[in-house]
C-alpha positions as CSV (number, residue, x, y, z in Angstrom):
1,M,146.5,54.5,77.0
2,K,144.3,51.9,77.6
3,S,146.1,50.5,81.0
4,K,146.8,54.3,82.0
5,T,143.3,55.0,82.5
6,G,141.0,52.0,82.4
7,L,138.8,53.9,79.9
8,T,137.0,52.3,76.6
9,G,135.2,53.4,74.2
10,R,135.6,56.6,72.2
11,V,137.2,58.6,74.8
12,I,137.8,62.2,74.5
13,F,139.3,64.5,77.1
14,K,139.4,68.4,77.8
15,G,141.8,69.5,75.3
16,D,141.8,66.8,73.4
17,P,140.1,67.3,69.2
18,G,136.9,67.0,69.1
19,Y,136.3,67.9,73.1
20,N,134.3,71.2,71.9
21,A,132.0,69.2,69.6
22,A,131.4,66.7,72.5
23,R,130.4,69.5,75.0
24,K,127.8,70.9,72.6
25,N,124.1,70.4,73.8
26,W,120.5,71.0,72.2
27,D,119.9,73.7,74.8
28,P,123.4,75.7,74.7
29,H,122.9,77.3,78.3
30,T,123.4,73.5,79.7
31,D,126.8,73.5,77.8
32,R,130.1,72.5,80.7
33,F,133.4,71.7,80.5
34,P,133.6,68.3,82.1
35,K,137.2,66.0,82.1
36,V,136.3,63.9,80.3
37,F,133.5,62.3,77.8
38,V,133.5,58.4,77.1
39,F,131.2,57.4,74.0
40,A,130.4,53.6,74.6
41,Q,130.2,51.3,71.7
42,R,129.1,48.8,73.9
43,T,127.6,47.9,77.7
44,Q,131.3,47.3,78.7
45,D,132.5,50.2,78.1
46,V,129.9,52.0,80.3
47,A,131.0,49.4,83.2
48,N,134.8,50.5,82.6
49,A,133.5,54.4,82.6
50,I,131.8,54.2,85.7
51,K,134.7,51.8,87.6
52,W,137.0,54.5,86.9
53,A,135.2,57.5,87.8
54,R,135.0,55.6,91.4
55,K,138.3,55.0,91.7
56,N,139.3,58.5,90.7
57,N,136.4,60.2,92.5
58,V,134.9,62.0,89.4
59,P,131.6,62.7,89.2
60,I,129.1,60.5,86.8
61,R,126.4,62.1,83.8
62,P,124.9,59.8,81.6
63,R,123.7,61.2,78.3
64,S,121.8,59.5,75.2
65,G,120.2,62.7,73.2
66,R,122.2,65.7,74.8
67,H,118.6,67.5,75.2
68,A,118.6,67.6,78.9
69,L,117.0,71.1,79.4
70,E,118.4,71.9,83.1
71,T,122.4,72.6,83.8
72,N,124.5,69.7,85.3
73,L,122.0,67.1,84.1
74,S,123.8,65.4,81.5
75,Q,127.3,67.1,81.7
76,V,129.1,68.6,84.8
77,N,132.6,70.6,85.4
78,G,135.4,68.4,86.1
79,G,133.1,65.2,85.7
80,I,132.9,62.3,83.3
81,V,130.0,62.2,80.2
82,I,129.1,58.4,79.8
83,D,127.8,59.2,76.2
84,V,125.6,56.2,75.1
85,S,124.9,57.7,71.6
86,E,126.6,55.5,69.6
87,M,124.9,52.6,70.7
88,K,122.3,52.3,68.4
89,K,121.4,48.9,68.0
90,I,117.5,48.1,66.9
91,T,116.0,44.3,67.0
92,L,112.4,44.1,66.0
93,N,110.6,40.6,66.6
94,K,107.6,40.6,64.5
95,K,106.1,37.7,66.4
96,C,106.5,38.5,69.5
97,R,105.6,42.6,68.9
98,T,109.1,43.3,70.6
99,A,111.6,45.9,70.1
100,V,115.0,45.9,71.8
101,V,116.8,49.1,71.2
102,E,120.4,50.1,72.9
103,S,119.4,53.7,74.8
104,G,121.8,56.1,72.3
105,N,119.1,55.6,69.8
106,Q,117.3,58.5,68.7
107,V,113.5,58.7,69.0
108,G,113.2,59.8,65.2
109,R,115.3,56.7,64.2
110,I,113.2,54.2,66.6
111,V,110.4,55.3,64.5
112,D,111.2,55.5,61.1
113,T,112.8,51.9,61.6
114,L,109.4,50.4,62.9
115,A,107.3,52.6,60.6
116,R,108.7,50.7,57.7
117,Q,108.4,47.2,59.4
118,G,104.8,48.4,60.5
119,F,104.9,49.1,63.7
120,I,104.4,52.3,65.8
121,A,107.0,53.5,68.4
122,P,105.9,56.3,70.5
123,F,107.6,59.8,70.1
124,G,107.4,63.2,71.6
125,D,107.5,66.3,69.5
126,S,111.4,66.0,68.4
127,P,112.8,63.3,66.3
128,S,116.7,64.3,68.3
129,V,115.6,63.5,71.4
130,G,117.5,60.2,73.0
131,I,115.1,57.1,73.9
132,G,117.9,56.8,76.7
133,G,116.4,60.1,78.7
134,I,112.6,60.3,77.3
135,T,111.8,56.5,78.3
136,T,112.6,56.8,82.1
137,G,111.2,59.9,82.1
138,G,107.7,58.8,81.0
139,G,107.8,59.8,77.5
140,I,104.8,61.9,76.4
141,G,103.6,62.8,73.3
142,P,100.7,62.8,70.3
143,L,100.5,58.9,70.4
144,Q,100.2,58.5,74.1
145,R,96.5,58.0,74.1
146,T,96.8,55.2,71.7
147,T,99.9,53.7,72.8
148,G,100.2,54.6,76.6
149,L,103.7,56.8,77.5
150,I,106.5,55.6,76.4
151,C,107.8,53.7,79.7
152,D,104.6,52.3,79.5
153,N,105.3,50.3,76.9
154,L,108.9,49.0,78.4
155,I,108.9,45.4,79.6
156,A,112.6,45.1,80.3
157,V,116.3,46.8,80.9
158,E,119.8,46.7,80.9
159,M,121.3,48.9,83.1
160,V,124.9,49.3,84.7
161,D,124.9,50.0,88.5
162,A,127.1,52.2,90.7
163,K,129.9,49.1,91.2
164,G,130.1,48.8,87.6
165,R,128.1,45.8,87.3
166,V,125.6,45.3,84.6
167,I,122.2,44.1,85.9
168,R,118.7,43.4,83.9
169,A,115.5,44.1,85.2
170,S,112.2,42.8,84.1
171,K,108.2,41.5,85.6
172,K,110.4,38.2,86.5
173,R,113.6,39.9,88.3
174,N,114.7,43.3,89.8
175,S,110.9,44.1,89.3
176,D,111.4,47.4,91.6
177,L,113.8,48.2,89.1
178,L,111.7,48.1,86.1
179,W,108.8,50.0,88.0
180,A,111.4,52.4,88.9
181,T,112.5,53.0,85.4
182,R,109.2,53.5,84.2
183,G,108.7,57.4,85.0
184,G,111.3,57.7,88.0
185,G,113.8,59.5,85.8
186,G,116.9,59.3,84.1
187,G,120.6,59.7,85.8
188,N,119.4,58.3,89.1
189,F,119.9,54.3,89.7
190,G,122.3,53.8,86.9
191,V,123.3,54.2,83.3
192,Y,120.5,52.2,81.2
193,T,122.4,50.6,77.9
194,K,119.2,48.5,76.7
195,Y,115.5,48.7,76.7
196,K,113.0,46.4,75.5
197,F,109.6,47.4,74.5
198,K,106.4,46.0,73.4
199,V,105.4,47.3,69.8
200,L,102.1,47.7,68.6
201,R,101.0,47.5,64.5
202,A,100.9,50.7,62.6
203,P,97.8,51.4,60.8
204,A,98.4,52.0,56.9
205,K,97.5,55.4,56.9
206,A,97.0,58.0,59.3
207,T,95.3,61.7,59.2
208,V,97.4,64.4,60.5
209,F,96.4,67.9,61.1
210,S,98.4,71.5,61.6
211,V,95.8,74.5,62.4
212,T,97.0,78.3,63.1
213,W,95.0,81.0,64.4
214,P,96.1,84.5,65.2
215,W,97.8,85.0,68.3
216,N,94.6,87.7,69.2
217,Q,92.5,84.6,69.9
218,F,94.4,82.5,72.1
219,E,92.4,82.5,75.0
220,A,89.1,81.1,72.8
221,V,91.4,78.7,71.4
222,V,93.0,77.5,74.8
223,K,89.5,77.5,76.8
224,K,87.9,75.6,74.1
225,W,91.2,73.2,73.2
226,Q,90.8,72.5,77.1
227,R,87.4,71.3,76.8
228,W,87.0,69.4,74.1
229,A,90.9,67.8,73.6
230,P,90.9,65.3,77.0
231,G,87.6,64.1,76.0
232,T,87.6,63.5,71.8
233,S,88.3,60.5,70.6
234,T,91.3,58.3,72.1
235,K,92.8,57.8,68.6
236,L,93.3,61.8,68.5
237,G,96.7,63.5,69.8
238,S,96.9,67.3,70.0
239,E,99.7,69.4,70.6
240,L,98.6,73.2,71.1
241,T,101.3,76.0,71.3
242,V,101.1,79.4,71.7
243,G,103.9,81.7,70.7
244,P,105.0,85.3,72.1
245,K,102.8,88.2,71.5
246,K,105.8,89.5,69.7
247,G,105.8,87.6,65.8
248,G,104.0,84.5,67.5
249,N,100.5,82.6,66.9
250,V,98.3,79.7,68.1
251,S,99.0,76.5,66.7
252,M,97.9,73.2,67.0
253,L,99.6,69.7,65.6
254,G,98.6,66.4,65.7
255,L,97.4,63.0,64.5
256,F,94.3,60.9,64.2
257,L,94.4,57.1,63.8
258,G,92.1,56.6,60.9
259,S,90.5,58.5,58.1
260,K,90.2,62.1,57.4
261,T,86.3,62.4,57.4
262,E,86.1,60.8,60.7
263,A,89.0,63.0,61.8
264,L,86.9,66.4,60.6
265,R,84.3,65.2,62.5
266,F,86.4,64.8,65.6
267,L,88.1,68.2,64.9
268,K,84.8,70.3,64.4
269,P,84.2,71.7,67.7
270,I,88.0,73.2,67.7
271,L,88.0,74.6,64.1
272,S,84.8,75.9,64.9
273,V,86.5,79.2,67.1
274,G,88.3,82.0,65.8
275,T,89.3,82.2,62.2
276,P,91.5,78.7,62.0
277,T,94.0,78.0,58.8
278,P,93.9,74.0,59.0
279,T,95.8,71.7,56.9
280,I,94.5,68.2,57.1
281,K,96.2,65.3,55.3
282,Y,95.8,61.5,54.9
283,L,99.0,59.9,54.4
284,P,100.8,56.5,54.5
285,Y,101.9,56.4,58.2
286,L,105.3,56.6,57.9
287,E,104.9,59.9,55.7
288,A,102.6,61.0,58.8
289,T,105.1,60.6,61.3
290,K,107.4,62.6,59.1
291,F,104.9,65.1,59.3
292,L,104.9,65.4,62.9
293,L,108.5,65.3,63.4
294,A,109.9,68.4,62.4
295,P,113.6,67.9,62.0
296,D,115.5,69.2,65.5
297,P,119.2,69.4,64.6
298,V,120.7,69.1,68.2
299,L,123.8,71.4,67.6
300,T,122.5,74.2,65.6
301,Q,120.3,75.6,68.0
302,K,121.0,79.0,69.3
303,Y,118.4,79.4,71.7
304,S,118.5,79.2,75.3
305,N,115.5,78.1,77.5
306,Q,114.0,77.9,80.6
307,F,111.1,76.0,81.2
308,S,108.9,74.5,83.5
309,S,106.0,72.0,83.6
310,G,102.6,70.6,85.1
311,F,99.3,68.7,84.8
312,G,95.8,70.3,84.7
313,Y,93.2,68.6,86.3
314,H,90.6,71.1,84.9
315,P,90.2,73.3,82.6
316,F,92.1,77.1,83.2
317,P,89.5,79.4,85.0
318,D,89.5,83.1,83.6
319,K,91.9,84.6,86.3
320,A,94.4,81.8,84.9
321,F,94.6,83.7,81.7
322,K,96.1,86.9,83.2
323,P,99.7,85.2,84.0
324,M,99.8,83.6,80.9
325,R,98.7,86.8,78.9
326,K,101.4,88.6,80.7
327,F,104.3,85.8,80.0
328,L,103.7,86.0,76.3
329,E,103.7,89.8,76.4
330,K,106.7,89.4,78.2
331,A,108.6,86.6,76.0
332,E,111.3,87.8,73.7
333,G,109.8,88.2,70.5
334,G,111.2,85.6,67.3
335,T,112.2,82.7,69.5
336,P,110.7,79.6,70.5
337,A,109.0,80.9,73.4
338,G,105.6,80.1,74.2
339,F,102.8,78.0,75.8
340,Y,102.2,74.0,75.2
341,F,99.6,71.6,76.0
342,L,99.1,68.0,74.9
343,N,95.6,66.4,75.7
344,W,95.9,63.6,78.4
345,G,93.3,60.5,78.8
346,G,93.2,57.0,77.0
347,A,95.7,54.7,77.7
348,V,97.6,57.4,79.4
349,S,95.1,56.9,82.4
350,K,94.6,53.4,82.2
351,L,97.3,52.9,84.6
352,A,97.1,53.4,88.4
353,P,99.0,56.4,89.5
354,R,101.4,53.8,91.5
355,A,101.5,51.0,88.9
356,T,104.4,52.4,87.3
357,A,106.7,55.3,88.8
358,F,104.9,57.9,86.2
359,Y,102.3,59.5,88.9
360,W,100.1,62.0,87.0
361,R,97.8,59.3,85.4
362,N,94.3,61.2,86.2
363,A,94.7,65.1,84.4
364,K,93.4,66.4,81.8
365,F,96.0,67.7,80.0
366,Y,99.5,68.6,80.2
367,V,101.2,71.9,80.0
368,E,104.7,73.7,80.0
369,W,106.2,76.8,79.3
370,N,109.2,78.4,78.3
371,S,111.4,81.9,77.9
372,S,113.7,81.6,74.9
373,W,117.1,83.8,74.9
374,V,119.9,84.3,72.5
375,K,122.4,87.1,74.6
376,P,123.8,85.2,78.0
377,S,123.4,89.0,78.9
378,H,119.3,88.2,79.0
379,A,119.5,85.0,81.0
380,A,118.8,85.7,84.4
381,R,115.7,87.6,83.1
382,N,114.1,84.8,81.4
383,I,114.6,82.2,84.0
384,A,113.0,84.4,86.5
385,L,110.2,85.1,84.2
386,T,109.7,81.5,83.7
387,R,109.7,80.7,87.4
388,N,107.4,83.3,88.8
389,T,104.6,82.4,85.8
390,R,105.1,79.0,87.6
391,K,104.0,80.8,91.1
392,K,101.2,82.5,89.5
393,L,100.2,79.2,87.8
394,Q,100.1,77.3,91.1
395,P,96.5,77.2,91.6
396,Y,95.6,76.1,88.6
397,I,98.4,72.7,88.2
398,V,99.4,70.0,89.8
399,G,103.1,68.4,89.6
400,S,105.7,68.4,87.3
401,Y,107.0,66.4,84.4
402,I,110.8,65.4,85.3
403,N,111.9,65.4,81.7
404,V,111.2,68.9,81.1
405,P,112.6,69.9,84.6
406,D,112.8,73.5,86.5
407,Q,115.6,73.5,89.0
408,G,113.5,76.6,90.8
409,I,111.6,73.9,92.6
410,K,112.4,73.3,95.8
411,C,111.5,69.7,97.8
412,S,111.0,68.8,93.8
413,G,110.7,65.0,94.9
414,P,106.9,64.9,95.3
415,V,106.7,67.5,92.8
416,Y,107.6,65.2,89.9
417,Y,106.7,61.8,91.5
418,G,103.6,62.4,93.6
419,K,103.1,59.8,96.3
420,N,105.4,57.2,94.5
421,Y,108.6,59.8,95.7
422,P,109.0,57.5,99.0
423,R,109.2,54.3,97.0
424,L,111.5,55.7,94.5
425,R,113.9,56.6,97.4
426,R,114.1,52.8,98.5
427,V,114.3,51.6,95.2
428,K,117.3,54.2,94.8
429,A,118.7,52.9,98.2
430,K,118.6,49.4,97.1
431,Y,120.6,50.1,93.8
432,D,122.6,53.0,94.5
433,P,122.8,52.9,98.0
434,Q,126.0,55.8,98.4
435,N,124.2,58.2,95.7
436,V,126.8,57.9,93.7
437,F,124.2,58.8,90.6
438,N,123.2,62.3,91.7
439,N,122.4,65.7,90.2
440,P,120.5,68.7,90.9
441,Q,117.0,67.3,91.7
442,S,117.7,63.5,91.7
443,I,116.3,61.2,94.0
444,P,118.1,60.9,97.7
445,P,118.3,56.8,98.6
446,A,116.1,56.4,101.7
447,K,117.8,56.2,105.1
């Protein structure tokens, strides 16, 4: 078998046992029918898979955590999926305060491993997201005002290029590739196999909070949150979610790297709006991470989603709430649909927009919204709802987050990467001139 294909690692062709399990993603509407899955065990397996794909003229898709939120990003019909999820080594160097992680690790596993040794690994809102994808797109989450984005902590990478060569990038060599990896999106330059991060000491304890309000108070809460959250202590990260009108509520989840007394002082302005029901706990740091990262299994998810996203430089004016309300009234009840906000500033804004490929440094907050459905016949309606809402919110947001892609965005390069797009195209031309690594919104090489 080996010599016949040249593929190594755990190889599953269409028709083999385990094919259907390999096909399943977090979002069911992104599932496709690739020709073959290669579950790499080491970097050489990735190189062999790329060479095989080139020889057989088969499209390539890298995959880490199966959390791609749009179609044809981590799978493609008739293609090869190079899945790194079985490459899971984590090596912490306490003295140098660095961690080398293989790109198949899930975020939760890294957070847990490092927290047990007294260190912080930044995270988003799900433990099952792959570090491979979240890092390259930026990596946002409730710790970012203290740690910076996940990509801001990236100091070296190992990547296999379109010829199957192993390339290492750091400040000292191939620094343009390191720059591009820090926010330039996955699946553009090659298949990443290892990341080296700098890590921070974790506090012994942290304060976590979860607050809910009735749905009909969402406008008052969002208005207050957009004015309060970006200016509060940079040790406080806050995620605000507004669910659908049918059965949804308003909820705020987050953490403060300090005492409960201090946290309450900073939370006071938002807790004085409407009729909140707060839960606030001062916990050992490891337990605090568990509180924030609720289990999010990849394969039992029944909802399909359409997401869109952007960045707010100013609080929403009154007229922005009209399309927001309309969206929440039309979204299907009992689903995870809704709006999600994350406060910006602190360490995120310390870097200049061009210092890394991640451009949207000076926003006040991040916003995303998603429509969800179970029946495939509801897909078109929900996709249209999300994309029409984007058109109506356009005057109040800028850009979009590549890790929450929306293929309804035309000429998406500058929308995802701002003024960094031309430089990203030049880096692409250097490392993948023939555009071997491509997907519906990938970066084309500069001419």
